C-alpha positions in Angstrom: 200.9 50.3 7.2 204.6 48.5 7.2 205.8 46.7 10.0 208.3 49.0 10.7 206.3 51.9 10.5 203.5 50.4 13.1 206.3 49.5 15.5 207.5 53.1 15.6 203.9 54.5 16.2 203.8 52.2 19.0 207.2 52.8 20.1 206.0 56.9 20.4 203.0 56.3 22.2 204.6 54.2 24.5 206.8 56.7 25.4 204.6 59.6 25.4 202.5 57.5 28.3 205.6 57.2 30.0 206.4 60.9 29.8 202.6 62.2 30.8 201.8 64.0 27.4 199.1 62.0 26.7 195.9 61.7 29.4 194.3 58.0 29.8 190.5 57.6 29.5 188.7 57.5 33.2 187.7 54.2 34.3 184.0 54.1 35.7 186.0 53.1 39.1 188.1 56.2 39.3 185.0 58.3 37.9 182.7 56.9 41.0 185.7 57.5 43.1 185.4 61.2 42.1 181.8 61.7 42.9 181.8 60.5 46.1 184.3 62.7 47.2 182.7 65.7 45.3 179.3 64.8 47.7 181.9 64.8 50.7 183.3 68.4 49.6 180.0 70.0 48.1 176.7 70.3 50.5 173.8 70.3 48.9 172.4 73.7 47.8 170.4 75.3 50.3 171.9 73.7 53.4 174.3 75.8 55.6 177.4 74.5 57.2 177.4 74.2 61.0 180.8 76.5 61.4 179.7 79.0 58.4 179.6 83.0 59.1 176.7 85.0 58.6 178.5 86.5 55.4 178.2 83.0 54.1 174.6 82.5 54.8 172.1 83.5 52.4 169.2 85.8 53.9 166.1 86.6 52.3 165.4 90.0 51.6 162.3 91.9 53.4 160.1 94.2 51.6 162.1 97.1 53.1 165.6 95.5 51.9 165.2 97.1 48.7 168.1 97.9 46.5 166.5 101.0 44.6 165.0 103.0 48.1 163.9 105.5 45.3 161.1 103.3 44.3 159.3 104.3 47.5 156.6 106.8 47.1 157.4 110.5 48.7 155.4 113.7 49.1 155.7 115.9 45.5 157.1 119.3 45.8 154.3 122.3 45.2 155.9 123.0 41.6 155.2 119.2 40.9 151.3 119.3 42.0 151.1 122.6 40.3 152.4 120.4 37.1 149.5 117.4 37.8 147.2 120.1 38.4 147.8 121.6 34.6 148.4 118.4 33.1 144.8 116.9 34.3 143.3 120.5 33.2 144.8 119.7 29.6 147.6 121.9 29.4 150.4 120.4 27.2 154.0 119.3 28.5 155.5 122.4 26.9 153.0 124.5 28.1 153.2 123.5 31.6 157.2 123.6 31.5 156.9 127.0 30.5 154.6 128.0 32.9 156.8 126.6 35.7 160.8 128.0 33.8 161.3 124.3 33.6 162.6 122.0 30.6 160.1 119.6 29.3 162.5 116.8 30.2 162.2 117.7 34.1 157.9 117.7 33.3 158.8 114.1 31.4 160.8 112.5 34.3 158.3 114.0 36.8 155.6 111.9 34.8 157.7 108.8 35.4 158.0 109.3 39.0 155.6 107.1 41.1 154.4 109.8 43.3 153.4 112.0 40.5 151.6 109.3 38.6 149.5 108.5 41.8 148.7 112.4 41.9 147.8 112.4 38.1 145.3 109.1 38.8 143.8 110.8 41.8 143.2 114.1 40.3 141.4 112.4 36.8 139.5 110.2 39.4 138.3 113.7 41.2 137.4 115.6 38.2 135.9 112.3 36.5 133.6 112.2 39.7 132.7 116.1 39.6 132.3 116.2 36.1 129.3 113.5 36.6 127.8 115.1 38.8 127.9 118.5 37.3 126.3 116.9 34.3 123.6 115.2 36.1 122.9 118.7 37.9 122.7 120.5 34.4 120.4 117.8 32.7 118.1 118.1 36.2 118.1 121.6 35.7 117.1 121.5 31.8 114.3 118.7 32.6 112.9 121.4 35.0 113.5 124.5 32.7 112.0 122.2 29.4 109.2 121.3 31.5 108.1 125.0 33.0 108.4 126.2 29.2 106.5 124.0 28.5 103.6 124.3 31.0 103.6 128.0 30.5 103.0 127.5 26.5 100.5 125.2 27.4 98.8 127.9 29.4 99.5 130.6 26.9 97.7 128.5 24.1 94.7 128.0 26.6 94.9 124.4 27.1 93.9 122.5 30.0 97.0 121.2 32.2 98.4 117.7 31.9 97.2 115.2 34.0 99.5 113.3 35.7 102.5 113.8 37.7 104.1 116.7 35.9 100.3 118.1 36.8 102.0 120.4 39.6 103.9 123.1 37.4 
């Protein structure tokens, strides 16, 4: 670079500084001054200014302040109860919707409902409890019937009655 080009560059830089087109770098002292003013104007997070109005205060939501009140359990309509019973008994969604005269999408929507799912769960538990009781009763009846048939066969063939707890037959 020649001396003349260096002088032109220096004069251009000086004129740009004078006009304000080029910003100076912040010195450490000015950065400290900026930080101290920011601390004065911005309160620490979570604190409330003494002259704050209620709309400025962050209120904690309680369990009853839900934004979606539709999530709360509600009672089911009779058609929904019938649909739940039919689904529990093994009917398909198409069969249930045809029987009720509704669209399949309606039954699908009911199945996403919290109260409907709770009803289905309760019906499944009741069905499981009654079916296990019914199975136990059927087993006991079969054992009694088998014992009676066995005792009758022994008597018919002329064998002596068995000794032990099953001798009372």
